[in-house]
Predicted model as a PDB file, atoms N, CA, C, CB and O in Angstrom, pLDDT in the B-factor column:
MODEL        1                                                                  
ATOM      1  N   UNK A   1     166.721 131.648 168.926  1.00 57.00           N  
ATOM      2  CA  UNK A   1     165.491 132.224 168.824  1.00 57.00           C  
ATOM      3  C   UNK A   1     164.264 131.029 168.340  1.00 57.00           C  
ATOM      4  CB  UNK A   1     165.689 133.471 167.761  1.00 57.00           C  
ATOM      5  O   UNK A   1     164.337 130.588 167.193  1.00 57.00           O  
ATOM      6  N   UNK A   2     163.359 130.634 169.093  1.00 59.00           N  
ATOM      7  CA  UNK A   2     162.748 129.282 168.326  1.00 59.00           C  
ATOM      8  C   UNK A   2     161.663 130.199 167.572  1.00 59.00           C  
ATOM      9  CB  UNK A   2     161.983 127.802 169.480  1.00 59.00           C  
ATOM     10  O   UNK A   2     161.218 131.310 167.858  1.00 59.00           O  
ATOM     11  N   UNK A   3     161.391 129.284 166.455  1.00 74.00           N  
ATOM     12  CA  UNK A   3     160.454 129.729 165.484  1.00 74.00           C  
ATOM     13  C   UNK A   3     159.524 128.822 165.226  1.00 74.00           C  
ATOM     14  CB  UNK A   3     161.004 130.086 164.335  1.00 74.00           C  
ATOM     15  O   UNK A   3     159.825 127.628 165.225  1.00 74.00           O  
ATOM     16  N   UNK A   4     158.137 129.285 164.945  1.00 83.00           N  
ATOM     17  CA  UNK A   4     157.073 128.634 164.574  1.00 83.00           C  
ATOM     18  C   UNK A   4     156.371 129.019 163.749  1.00 83.00           C  
ATOM     19  CB  UNK A   4     156.452 128.415 165.315  1.00 83.00           C  
ATOM     20  O   UNK A   4     156.750 130.070 163.231  1.00 83.00           O  
ATOM     21  N   UNK A   5     154.997 128.394 163.189  1.00 87.00           N  
ATOM     22  CA  UNK A   5     154.635 128.408 161.936  1.00 87.00           C  
ATOM     23  C   UNK A   5     153.064 129.015 162.333  1.00 87.00           C  
ATOM     24  CB  UNK A   5     154.831 126.856 161.125  1.00 87.00           C  
ATOM     25  O   UNK A   5     152.282 128.268 162.921  1.00 87.00           O  
ATOM     26  N   UNK A   6     152.741 130.150 162.040  1.00 94.00           N  
ATOM     27  CA  UNK A   6     151.137 130.605 162.046  1.00 94.00           C  
ATOM     28  C   UNK A   6     150.714 130.417 160.691  1.00 94.00           C  
ATOM     29  CB  UNK A   6     150.812 132.234 162.494  1.00 94.00           C  
ATOM     30  O   UNK A   6     151.334 130.413 159.627  1.00 94.00           O  
ATOM     31  N   UNK A   7     149.437 130.253 161.007  1.00 97.00           N  
ATOM     32  CA  UNK A   7     148.572 129.895 159.820  1.00 97.00           C  
ATOM     33  C   UNK A   7     146.902 130.718 160.076  1.00 97.00           C  
ATOM     34  CB  UNK A   7     148.467 127.964 159.771  1.00 97.00           C  
ATOM     35  O   UNK A   7     146.246 130.695 161.117  1.00 97.00           O  
ATOM     36  N   UNK A   8     146.594 131.293 158.975  1.00 97.00           N  
ATOM     37  CA  UNK A   8     145.558 131.693 158.703  1.00 97.00           C  
ATOM     38  C   UNK A   8     144.243 130.868 158.211  1.00 97.00           C  
ATOM     39  CB  UNK A   8     145.925 132.453 158.009  1.00 97.00           C  
ATOM     40  O   UNK A   8     143.395 131.354 157.462  1.00 97.00           O  
ATOM     41  N   UNK A   9     144.201 129.583 158.729  1.00 98.00           N  
ATOM     42  CA  UNK A   9     143.345 128.585 157.980  1.00 98.00           C  
ATOM     43  C   UNK A   9     141.834 128.782 158.391  1.00 98.00           C  
ATOM     44  CB  UNK A   9     143.830 127.046 158.310  1.00 98.00           C  
ATOM     45  O   UNK A   9     140.892 128.731 157.600  1.00 98.00           O  
ATOM     46  N   UNK A  10     141.727 129.059 160.004  1.00 98.00           N  
ATOM     47  CA  UNK A  10     140.555 129.094 160.488  1.00 98.00           C  
ATOM     48  C   UNK A  10     139.893 130.232 159.667  1.00 98.00           C  
ATOM     49  CB  UNK A  10     140.584 129.247 161.970  1.00 98.00           C  
ATOM     50  O   UNK A  10     138.790 130.110 159.134  1.00 98.00           O  
ATOM     51  N   UNK A  11     140.701 131.406 159.606  1.00 98.00           N  
ATOM     52  CA  UNK A  11     140.257 132.864 159.118  1.00 98.00           C  
ATOM     53  C   UNK A  11     139.707 132.637 157.718  1.00 98.00           C  
ATOM     54  CB  UNK A  11     141.556 134.021 159.072  1.00 98.00           C  
ATOM     55  O   UNK A  11     138.620 133.128 157.412  1.00 98.00           O  
ATOM     56  N   UNK A  12     140.446 131.879 156.815  1.00 98.00           N  
ATOM     57  CA  UNK A  12     140.150 131.476 155.411  1.00 98.00           C  
ATOM     58  C   UNK A  12     138.998 130.676 155.416  1.00 98.00           C  
ATOM     59  CB  UNK A  12     141.261 130.735 154.743  1.00 98.00           C  
ATOM     60  O   UNK A  12     138.119 130.977 154.608  1.00 98.00           O  
ATOM     61  N   UNK A  13     138.786 129.528 156.308  1.00 98.00           N  
ATOM     62  CA  UNK A  13     137.726 128.776 156.351  1.00 98.00           C  
ATOM     63  C   UNK A  13     136.503 129.241 156.657  1.00 98.00           C  
ATOM     64  CB  UNK A  13     137.930 127.939 157.032  1.00 98.00           C  
ATOM     65  O   UNK A  13     135.516 128.865 156.024  1.00 98.00           O  
ATOM     66  N   UNK A  14     136.407 130.333 157.920  1.00 98.00           N  
ATOM     67  CA  UNK A  14     135.320 130.996 158.169  1.00 98.00           C  
ATOM     68  C   UNK A  14     134.844 131.997 157.112  1.00 98.00           C  
ATOM     69  CB  UNK A  14     135.514 131.570 159.332  1.00 98.00           C  
ATOM     70  O   UNK A  14     133.705 132.449 157.225  1.00 98.00           O  
ATOM     71  N   UNK A  15     135.469 132.303 156.295  1.00 97.00           N  
ATOM     72  CA  UNK A  15     135.099 133.446 155.207  1.00 97.00           C  
ATOM     73  C   UNK A  15     134.513 132.849 154.313  1.00 97.00           C  
ATOM     74  CB  UNK A  15     136.178 134.239 154.554  1.00 97.00           C  
ATOM     75  O   UNK A  15     133.674 133.468 153.658  1.00 97.00           O  
ATOM     76  N   UNK A  16     134.803 131.405 154.017  1.00 97.00           N  
ATOM     77  CA  UNK A  16     134.152 130.879 153.160  1.00 97.00           C  
ATOM     78  C   UNK A  16     132.493 129.949 153.597  1.00 97.00           C  
ATOM     79  CB  UNK A  16     135.277 130.090 152.591  1.00 97.00           C  
ATOM     80  O   UNK A  16     131.642 129.461 152.854  1.00 97.00           O  
ATOM     81  N   UNK A  17     132.578 130.012 154.941  1.00 98.00           N  
ATOM     82  CA  UNK A  17     131.578 129.409 155.766  1.00 98.00           C  
ATOM     83  C   UNK A  17     131.451 127.973 155.462  1.00 98.00           C  
ATOM     84  CB  UNK A  17     130.282 130.081 155.607  1.00 98.00           C  
ATOM     85  O   UNK A  17     130.410 127.431 155.091  1.00 98.00           O  
ATOM     86  N   UNK A  18     132.819 127.281 155.685  1.00 98.00           N  
ATOM     87  CA  UNK A  18     132.774 126.054 155.516  1.00 98.00           C  
ATOM     88  C   UNK A  18     133.075 125.478 156.949  1.00 98.00           C  
ATOM     89  CB  UNK A  18     133.666 125.661 154.415  1.00 98.00           C  
ATOM     90  O   UNK A  18     133.551 126.206 157.821  1.00 98.00           O  
ATOM     91  N   UNK A  19     132.819 124.306 157.144  1.00 98.00           N  
ATOM     92  CA  UNK A  19     133.066 123.592 158.368  1.00 98.00           C  
ATOM     93  C   UNK A  19     134.326 123.018 158.377  1.00 98.00           C  
ATOM     94  CB  UNK A  19     132.120 122.599 158.617  1.00 98.00           C  
ATOM     95  O   UNK A  19     134.919 122.882 157.307  1.00 98.00           O  
ATOM     96  N   UNK A  20     134.808 122.674 159.381  1.00 98.00           N  
ATOM     97  CA  UNK A  20     136.248 121.645 159.466  1.00 98.00           C  
ATOM     98  C   UNK A  20     136.113 120.671 158.708  1.00 98.00           C  
ATOM     99  CB  UNK A  20     136.636 120.957 160.822  1.00 98.00           C  
ATOM    100  O   UNK A  20     137.041 120.300 157.989  1.00 98.00           O  
ATOM    101  N   UNK A  21     134.992 120.107 158.727  1.00 98.00           N  
ATOM    102  CA  UNK A  21     134.800 118.827 157.930  1.00 98.00           C  
ATOM    103  C   UNK A  21     135.006 118.809 156.435  1.00 98.00           C  
ATOM    104  CB  UNK A  21     133.474 118.371 158.130  1.00 98.00           C  
ATOM    105  O   UNK A  21     135.707 118.046 155.771  1.00 98.00           O  
ATOM    106  N   UNK A  22     134.141 119.948 155.997  1.00 98.00           N  
ATOM    107  CA  UNK A  22     133.891 120.282 154.555  1.00 98.00           C  
ATOM    108  C   UNK A  22     135.345 120.565 154.047  1.00 98.00           C  
ATOM    109  CB  UNK A  22     132.824 121.615 154.334  1.00 98.00           C  
ATOM    110  O   UNK A  22     135.608 120.109 152.935  1.00 98.00           O  
ATOM    111  N   UNK A  23     136.384 121.295 154.746  1.00 98.00           N  
ATOM    112  CA  UNK A  23     137.513 121.428 154.366  1.00 98.00           C  
ATOM    113  C   UNK A  23     138.211 120.202 154.241  1.00 98.00           C  
ATOM    114  CB  UNK A  23     138.058 122.240 155.079  1.00 98.00           C  
ATOM    115  O   UNK A  23     138.578 119.752 153.156  1.00 98.00           O  
ATOM    116  N   UNK A  24     138.394 119.675 155.298  1.00 98.00           N  
ATOM    117  CA  UNK A  24     139.125 118.413 155.801  1.00 98.00           C  
ATOM    118  C   UNK A  24     138.958 117.681 154.438  1.00 98.00           C  
ATOM    119  CB  UNK A  24     138.414 117.560 157.258  1.00 98.00           C  
ATOM    120  O   UNK A  24     139.962 117.486 153.754  1.00 98.00           O  
ATOM    121  N   UNK A  25     137.533 117.199 153.943  1.00 98.00           N  
ATOM    122  CA  UNK A  25     137.004 116.083 153.028  1.00 98.00           C  
ATOM    123  C   UNK A  25     137.505 116.929 151.434  1.00 98.00           C  
ATOM    124  CB  UNK A  25     134.943 115.750 153.306  1.00 98.00           C  
ATOM    125  O   UNK A  25     137.627 116.309 150.377  1.00 98.00           O  
ATOM    126  N   UNK A  26     137.726 118.346 151.574  1.00 97.00           N  
ATOM    127  CA  UNK A  26     138.073 119.017 150.182  1.00 97.00           C  
ATOM    128  C   UNK A  26     139.704 118.523 149.883  1.00 97.00           C  
ATOM    129  CB  UNK A  26     137.906 120.928 150.290  1.00 97.00           C  
ATOM    130  O   UNK A  26     140.199 118.129 148.827  1.00 97.00           O  
ATOM    131  N   UNK A  27     140.278 118.687 151.117  1.00 97.00           N  
ATOM    132  CA  UNK A  27     141.742 118.640 150.837  1.00 97.00           C  
ATOM    133  C   UNK A  27     142.464 117.174 151.168  1.00 97.00           C  
ATOM    134  CB  UNK A  27     142.431 119.806 151.732  1.00 97.00           C  
ATOM    135  O   UNK A  27     143.674 116.980 151.046  1.00 97.00           O  
ATOM    136  N   UNK A  28     141.441 116.123 151.634  1.00 97.00           N  
ATOM    137  CA  UNK A  28     141.947 114.980 152.094  1.00 97.00           C  
ATOM    138  C   UNK A  28     142.845 114.731 153.131  1.00 97.00           C  
ATOM    139  CB  UNK A  28     142.374 114.531 151.270  1.00 97.00           C  
ATOM    140  O   UNK A  28     143.991 114.304 152.990  1.00 97.00           O  
ATOM    141  N   UNK A  29     142.348 114.981 154.066  1.00 98.00           N  
ATOM    142  CA  UNK A  29     143.009 115.036 155.486  1.00 98.00           C  
ATOM    143  C   UNK A  29     141.835 114.646 156.414  1.00 98.00           C  
ATOM    144  CB  UNK A  29     143.667 116.606 155.904  1.00 98.00           C  
ATOM    145  O   UNK A  29     140.709 114.934 156.007  1.00 98.00           O  
ATOM    146  N   UNK A  30     141.950 114.049 157.569  1.00 98.00           N  
ATOM    147  CA  UNK A  30     141.005 114.420 158.752  1.00 98.00           C  
ATOM    148  C   UNK A  30     140.643 115.717 159.650  1.00 98.00           C  
ATOM    149  CB  UNK A  30     141.363 113.684 159.575  1.00 98.00           C  
ATOM    150  O   UNK A  30     141.401 116.684 159.728  1.00 98.00           O  
ATOM    151  N   UNK A  31     139.591 115.643 160.216  1.00 98.00           N  
ATOM    152  CA  UNK A  31     138.830 116.739 160.869  1.00 98.00           C  
ATOM    153  C   UNK A  31     139.979 117.347 161.741  1.00 98.00           C  
ATOM    154  CB  UNK A  31     137.452 116.209 161.772  1.00 98.00           C  
ATOM    155  O   UNK A  31     140.425 118.493 161.798  1.00 98.00           O  
ATOM    156  N   UNK A  32     140.340 116.081 162.465  1.00 98.00           N  
ATOM    157  CA  UNK A  32     141.351 116.255 163.581  1.00 98.00           C  
ATOM    158  C   UNK A  32     142.946 117.151 163.164  1.00 98.00           C  
ATOM    159  CB  UNK A  32     141.688 114.587 164.074  1.00 98.00           C  
ATOM    160  O   UNK A  32     143.720 117.847 163.822  1.00 98.00           O  
ATOM    161  N   UNK A  33     142.899 116.719 161.841  1.00 98.00           N  
ATOM    162  CA  UNK A  33     143.944 117.613 161.485  1.00 98.00           C  
ATOM    163  C   UNK A  33     143.763 119.038 161.331  1.00 98.00           C  
ATOM    164  CB  UNK A  33     144.420 117.219 160.406  1.00 98.00           C  
ATOM    165  O   UNK A  33     144.631 119.824 161.710  1.00 98.00           O  
ATOM    166  N   UNK A  34     142.748 119.391 160.827  1.00 98.00           N  
ATOM    167  CA  UNK A  34     142.375 120.763 160.723  1.00 98.00           C  
ATOM    168  C   UNK A  34     142.250 121.520 162.006  1.00 98.00           C  
ATOM    169  CB  UNK A  34     141.159 120.847 160.035  1.00 98.00           C  
ATOM    170  O   UNK A  34     142.689 122.666 162.096  1.00 98.00           O  
ATOM    171  N   UNK A  35     141.663 120.910 163.000  1.00 98.00           N  
ATOM    172  CA  UNK A  35     141.326 121.391 164.222  1.00 98.00           C  
ATOM    173  C   UNK A  35     142.989 121.180 164.897  1.00 98.00           C  
ATOM    174  CB  UNK A  35     139.897 120.463 164.975  1.00 98.00           C  
ATOM    175  O   UNK A  35     143.282 122.105 165.655  1.00 98.00           O  
ATOM    176  N   UNK A  36     143.793 120.401 164.775  1.00 97.00           N  
ATOM    177  CA  UNK A  36     145.337 120.636 165.006  1.00 97.00           C  
ATOM    178  C   UNK A  36     145.972 122.024 164.469  1.00 97.00           C  
ATOM    179  CB  UNK A  36     146.131 119.451 164.266  1.00 97.00           C  
ATOM    180  O   UNK A  36     146.681 122.803 165.106  1.00 97.00           O  
ATOM    181  N   UNK A  37     145.521 122.130 163.096  1.00 97.00           N  
ATOM    182  CA  UNK A  37     146.415 123.193 162.157  1.00 97.00           C  
ATOM    183  C   UNK A  37     145.791 124.581 162.778  1.00 97.00           C  
ATOM    184  CB  UNK A  37     146.116 123.029 160.179  1.00 97.00           C  
ATOM    185  O   UNK A  37     146.497 125.590 162.804  1.00 97.00           O  
ATOM    186  N   UNK A  38     144.523 124.598 163.248  1.00 97.00           N  
ATOM    187  CA  UNK A  38     143.847 125.804 163.788  1.00 97.00           C  
ATOM    188  C   UNK A  38     144.299 126.444 164.951  1.00 97.00           C  
ATOM    189  CB  UNK A  38     142.601 125.543 164.036  1.00 97.00           C  
ATOM    190  O   UNK A  38     144.444 127.631 165.245  1.00 97.00           O  
ATOM    191  N   UNK A  39     144.549 125.057 165.735  1.00 95.00           N  
ATOM    192  CA  UNK A  39     145.071 125.546 166.916  1.00 95.00           C  
ATOM    193  C   UNK A  39     146.549 125.639 167.165  1.00 95.00           C  
ATOM    194  CB  UNK A  39     144.561 124.832 167.846  1.00 95.00           C  
ATOM    195  O   UNK A  39     147.078 125.712 168.274  1.00 95.00           O  
ATOM    196  N   UNK A  40     147.158 125.628 165.986  1.00 92.00           N  
ATOM    197  CA  UNK A  40     148.480 125.995 165.965  1.00 92.00           C  
ATOM    198  C   UNK A  40     149.494 124.584 166.423  1.00 92.00           C  
ATOM    199  CB  UNK A  40     148.601 127.331 167.008  1.00 92.00           C  
ATOM    200  O   UNK A  40     150.721 124.687 166.406  1.00 92.00           O  
ATOM    201  N   UNK A  41     148.953 123.579 166.735  1.00 93.00           N  
ATOM    202  CA  UNK A  41     149.313 122.355 167.165  1.00 93.00           C  
ATOM    203  C   UNK A  41     150.151 121.724 166.385  1.00 93.00           C  
ATOM    204  CB  UNK A  41     148.349 121.627 167.366  1.00 93.00           C  
ATOM    205  O   UNK A  41     151.011 121.042 166.941  1.00 93.00           O  
ATOM    206  N   UNK A  42     150.122 121.784 164.951  1.00 94.00           N  
ATOM    207  CA  UNK A  42     150.632 121.081 163.715  1.00 94.00           C  
ATOM    208  C   UNK A  42     151.224 121.826 162.617  1.00 94.00           C  
ATOM    209  CB  UNK A  42     149.616 120.380 163.144  1.00 94.00           C  
ATOM    210  O   UNK A  42     150.672 122.764 162.042  1.00 94.00           O  
ATOM    211  N   UNK A  43     152.440 121.334 162.341  1.00 92.00           N  
ATOM    212  CA  UNK A  43     152.744 121.983 161.158  1.00 92.00           C  
ATOM    213  C   UNK A  43     152.916 121.104 159.996  1.00 92.00           C  
ATOM    214  CB  UNK A  43     153.868 122.739 161.336  1.00 92.00           C  
ATOM    215  O   UNK A  43     153.683 120.144 159.924  1.00 92.00           O  
ATOM    216  N   UNK A  44     152.106 121.545 159.083  1.00 95.00           N  
ATOM    217  CA  UNK A  44     151.621 120.646 157.832  1.00 95.00           C  
ATOM    218  C   UNK A  44     152.914 120.345 157.038  1.00 95.00           C  
ATOM    219  CB  UNK A  44     150.448 121.466 156.788  1.00 95.00           C  
ATOM    220  O   UNK A  44     153.841 121.149 157.139  1.00 95.00           O  
ATOM    221  N   UNK A  45     153.053 119.212 156.230  1.00 96.00           N  
ATOM    222  CA  UNK A  45     153.803 118.870 155.473  1.00 96.00           C  
ATOM    223  C   UNK A  45     154.075 120.112 154.211  1.00 96.00           C  
ATOM    224  CB  UNK A  45     153.282 117.573 155.128  1.00 96.00           C  
ATOM    225  O   UNK A  45     153.196 120.973 154.176  1.00 96.00           O  
ATOM    226  N   UNK A  46     154.830 120.208 153.536  1.00 96.00           N  
ATOM    227  CA  UNK A  46     154.984 121.164 152.296  1.00 96.00           C  
ATOM    228  C   UNK A  46     153.779 120.703 151.323  1.00 96.00           C  
ATOM    229  CB  UNK A  46     156.598 120.998 151.488  1.00 96.00           C  
ATOM    230  O   UNK A  46     153.104 121.641 150.901  1.00 96.00           O  
ATOM    231  N   UNK A  47     153.415 119.466 150.917  1.00 97.00           N  
ATOM    232  CA  UNK A  47     152.824 119.122 150.325  1.00 97.00           C  
ATOM    233  C   UNK A  47     151.154 119.786 150.847  1.00 97.00           C  
ATOM    234  CB  UNK A  47     153.267 117.811 150.271  1.00 97.00           C  
ATOM    235  O   UNK A  47     150.709 120.730 150.192  1.00 97.00           O  
ATOM    236  N   UNK A  48     150.540 119.373 151.718  1.00 98.00           N  
ATOM    237  CA  UNK A  48     149.546 119.763 152.681  1.00 98.00           C  
ATOM    238  C   UNK A  48     149.277 121.420 152.814  1.00 98.00           C  
ATOM    239  CB  UNK A  48     150.027 119.164 154.055  1.00 98.00           C  
ATOM    240  O   UNK A  48     148.148 121.900 152.907  1.00 98.00           O  
ATOM    241  N   UNK A  49     150.411 122.136 152.807  1.00 97.00           N  
ATOM    242  CA  UNK A  49     150.536 123.398 152.864  1.00 97.00           C  
ATOM    243  C   UNK A  49     149.920 124.077 151.454  1.00 97.00           C  
ATOM    244  CB  UNK A  49     152.000 123.666 153.157  1.00 97.00           C  
ATOM    245  O   UNK A  49     149.024 124.914 151.349  1.00 97.00           O  
ATOM    246  N   UNK A  50     150.724 123.416 150.399  1.00 98.00           N  
ATOM    247  CA  UNK A  50     150.265 124.060 149.153  1.00 98.00           C  
ATOM    248  C   UNK A  50     148.875 123.313 149.002  1.00 98.00           C  
ATOM    249  CB  UNK A  50     151.355 123.862 147.807  1.00 98.00           C  
ATOM    250  O   UNK A  50     148.015 123.825 148.284  1.00 98.00           O  
ATOM    251  N   UNK A  51     148.674 122.325 149.543  1.00 98.00           N  
ATOM    252  CA  UNK A  51     147.149 121.934 148.785  1.00 98.00           C  
ATOM    253  C   UNK A  51     146.137 122.826 149.646  1.00 98.00           C  
ATOM    254  CB  UNK A  51     146.633 120.017 148.912  1.00 98.00           C  
ATOM    255  O   UNK A  51     145.034 123.142 149.200  1.00 98.00           O  
ATOM    256  N   UNK A  52     146.587 123.204 150.895  1.00 98.00           N  
ATOM    257  CA  UNK A  52     145.532 124.041 151.466  1.00 98.00           C  
ATOM    258  C   UNK A  52     145.544 125.453 151.055  1.00 98.00           C  
ATOM    259  CB  UNK A  52     145.596 124.001 152.886  1.00 98.00           C  
ATOM    260  O   UNK A  52     144.527 126.119 151.246  1.00 98.00           O  
ATOM    261  N   UNK A  53     146.877 126.133 150.359  1.00 98.00           N  
ATOM    262  CA  UNK A  53     146.851 127.207 149.705  1.00 98.00           C  
ATOM    263  C   UNK A  53     146.242 127.164 148.437  1.00 98.00           C  
ATOM    264  CB  UNK A  53     147.975 127.628 149.637  1.00 98.00           C  
ATOM    265  O   UNK A  53     145.670 128.171 148.019  1.00 98.00           O  
ATOM    266  N   UNK A  54     146.286 126.184 147.805  1.00 98.00           N  
ATOM    267  CA  UNK A  54     145.364 125.946 146.272  1.00 98.00           C  
ATOM    268  C   UNK A  54     143.894 125.959 146.455  1.00 98.00           C  
ATOM    269  CB  UNK A  54     145.648 124.392 145.513  1.00 98.00           C  
ATOM    270  O   UNK A  54     143.086 126.428 145.653  1.00 98.00           O  
ATOM    271  N   UNK A  55     143.669 125.485 147.413  1.00 98.00           N  
ATOM    272  CA  UNK A  55     142.196 125.301 147.725  1.00 98.00           C  
ATOM    273  C   UNK A  55     141.758 126.516 148.136  1.00 98.00           C  
ATOM    274  CB  UNK A  55     141.862 124.266 148.771  1.00 98.00           C  
ATOM    275  O   UNK A  55     140.627 126.790 147.734  1.00 98.00           O  
ATOM    276  N   UNK A  56     142.288 127.324 148.802  1.00 98.00           N  
ATOM    277  CA  UNK A  56     141.774 128.817 149.274  1.00 98.00           C  
ATOM    278  C   UNK A  56     142.395 129.754 147.761  1.00 98.00           C  
ATOM    279  CB  UNK A  56     142.721 129.440 151.181  1.00 98.00           C  
ATOM    280  O   UNK A  56     142.292 130.980 147.806  1.00 98.00           O  
ATOM    281  N   UNK A  57     142.772 129.357 146.987  1.00 98.00           N  
ATOM    282  CA  UNK A  57     143.196 130.103 145.842  1.00 98.00           C  
ATOM    283  C   UNK A  57     144.313 131.382 146.496  1.00 98.00           C  
ATOM    284  CB  UNK A  57     141.695 130.742 145.007  1.00 98.00           C  
ATOM    285  O   UNK A  57     144.261 132.559 146.139  1.00 98.00           O  
ATOM    286  N   UNK A  58     145.073 130.948 147.286  1.00 98.00           N  
ATOM    287  CA  UNK A  58     146.176 132.052 148.030  1.00 98.00           C  
ATOM    288  C   UNK A  58     147.507 131.556 147.742  1.00 98.00           C  
ATOM    289  CB  UNK A  58     146.052 132.184 149.782  1.00 98.00           C  
ATOM    290  O   UNK A  58     147.694 130.345 147.632  1.00 98.00           O  
ATOM    291  N   UNK A  59     148.696 132.621 147.577  1.00 98.00           N  
ATOM    292  CA  UNK A  59     149.677 131.766 147.451  1.00 98.00           C  
ATOM    293  C   UNK A  59     149.916 131.202 149.305  1.00 98.00           C  
ATOM    294  CB  UNK A  59     151.072 132.663 146.580  1.00 98.00           C  
ATOM    295  O   UNK A  59     149.259 131.592 150.271  1.00 98.00           O  
ATOM    296  N   UNK A  60     150.921 130.323 149.297  1.00 97.00           N  
ATOM    297  CA  UNK A  60     151.106 129.627 150.513  1.00 97.00           C  
ATOM    298  C   UNK A  60     151.597 130.661 151.396  1.00 97.00           C  
ATOM    299  CB  UNK A  60     152.038 128.420 150.416  1.00 97.00           C  
ATOM    300  O   UNK A  60     151.384 130.514 152.600  1.00 97.00           O  
ATOM    301  N   UNK A  61     152.219 131.684 150.992  1.00 96.00           N  
ATOM    302  CA  UNK A  61     153.069 132.358 152.157  1.00 96.00           C  
ATOM    303  C   UNK A  61     152.098 133.322 152.846  1.00 96.00           C  
ATOM    304  CB  UNK A  61     154.461 133.220 151.588  1.00 96.00           C  
ATOM    305  O   UNK A  61     152.347 133.985 153.853  1.00 96.00           O  
ATOM    306  N   UNK A  62     150.743 133.296 152.025  1.00 97.00           N  
ATOM    307  CA  UNK A  62     149.606 133.999 152.850  1.00 97.00           C  
ATOM    308  C   UNK A  62     149.017 133.622 153.532  1.00 97.00           C  
ATOM    309  CB  UNK A  62     148.818 134.435 152.460  1.00 97.00           C  
ATOM    310  O   UNK A  62     148.437 134.359 154.330  1.00 97.00           O  
ATOM    311  N   UNK A  63     148.875 132.238 153.545  1.00 98.00           N  
ATOM    312  CA  UNK A  63     148.176 131.229 154.531  1.00 98.00           C  
ATOM    313  C   UNK A  63     149.113 130.736 155.746  1.00 98.00           C  
ATOM    314  CB  UNK A  63     147.703 129.891 153.682  1.00 98.00           C  
ATOM    315  O   UNK A  63     148.749 130.486 156.895  1.00 98.00           O  
ATOM    316  N   UNK A  64     150.440 130.656 155.194  1.00 96.00           N  
ATOM    317  CA  UNK A  64     151.304 130.250 156.592  1.00 96.00           C  
ATOM    318  C   UNK A  64     152.596 131.059 156.508  1.00 96.00           C  
ATOM    319  CB  UNK A  64     151.735 128.486 156.717  1.00 96.00           C  
ATOM    320  O   UNK A  64     153.295 131.234 155.509  1.00 96.00           O  
ATOM    321  N   UNK A  65     152.797 131.558 157.849  1.00 93.00           N  
ATOM    322  CA  UNK A  65     153.912 132.478 157.997  1.00 93.00           C  
ATOM    323  C   UNK A  65     154.762 131.993 159.352  1.00 93.00           C  
ATOM    324  CB  UNK A  65     153.318 134.069 158.119  1.00 93.00           C  
ATOM    325  O   UNK A  65     154.270 131.584 160.404  1.00 93.00           O  
ATOM    326  N   UNK A  66     156.043 132.139 159.060  1.00 88.00           N  
ATOM    327  CA  UNK A  66     157.014 132.054 160.280  1.00 88.00           C  
ATOM    328  C   UNK A  66     157.141 133.058 161.132  1.00 88.00           C  
ATOM    329  CB  UNK A  66     158.253 131.855 159.938  1.00 88.00           C  
ATOM    330  O   UNK A  66     157.487 134.207 160.855  1.00 88.00           O  
ATOM    331  N   UNK A  67     156.809 132.544 162.365  1.00 82.00           N  
ATOM    332  CA  UNK A  67     156.470 133.696 163.609  1.00 82.00           C  
ATOM    333  C   UNK A  67     158.053 133.380 164.229  1.00 82.00           C  
ATOM    334  CB  UNK A  67     154.777 133.252 164.981  1.00 82.00           C  
ATOM    335  O   UNK A  67     158.399 132.209 164.387  1.00 82.00           O  
ATOM    336  N   UNK A  68     158.872 134.379 164.526  1.00 74.00           N  
ATOM    337  CA  UNK A  68     160.148 134.423 165.237  1.00 74.00           C  
ATOM    338  C   UNK A  68     159.884 134.319 166.731  1.00 74.00           C  
ATOM    339  CB  UNK A  68     160.933 135.724 164.904  1.00 74.00           C  
ATOM    340  O   UNK A  68     160.730 133.786 167.449  1.00 74.00           O  
ATOM    341  N   UNK A  69     158.884 134.744 167.175  1.00 64.00           N  
ATOM    342  CA  UNK A  69     158.778 134.559 168.578  1.00 64.00           C  
ATOM    343  C   UNK A  69     159.035 133.353 169.211  1.00 64.00           C  
ATOM    344  CB  UNK A  69     157.660 134.857 168.929  1.00 64.00           C  
ATOM    345  O   UNK A  69     158.923 133.261 170.433  1.00 64.00           O  
TER     346      UNK A  69                                                      
ENDMDL                                                                          
END                                                                             
């Protein structure tokens, strides 16, 4: 059964009223990376996942979840 990683980056970003560019600048990636993450087309490295979680002040497992579908 294939597994994917789902994330709530867009929801967390929207809650803070941040643009994709503001978030990308804050964590040191390109806007295209944020776009791909939010669309579910990109699985971040462990380091990037932790950076994002730290930015949102959430545990990494709140932002990223394994979907077994």
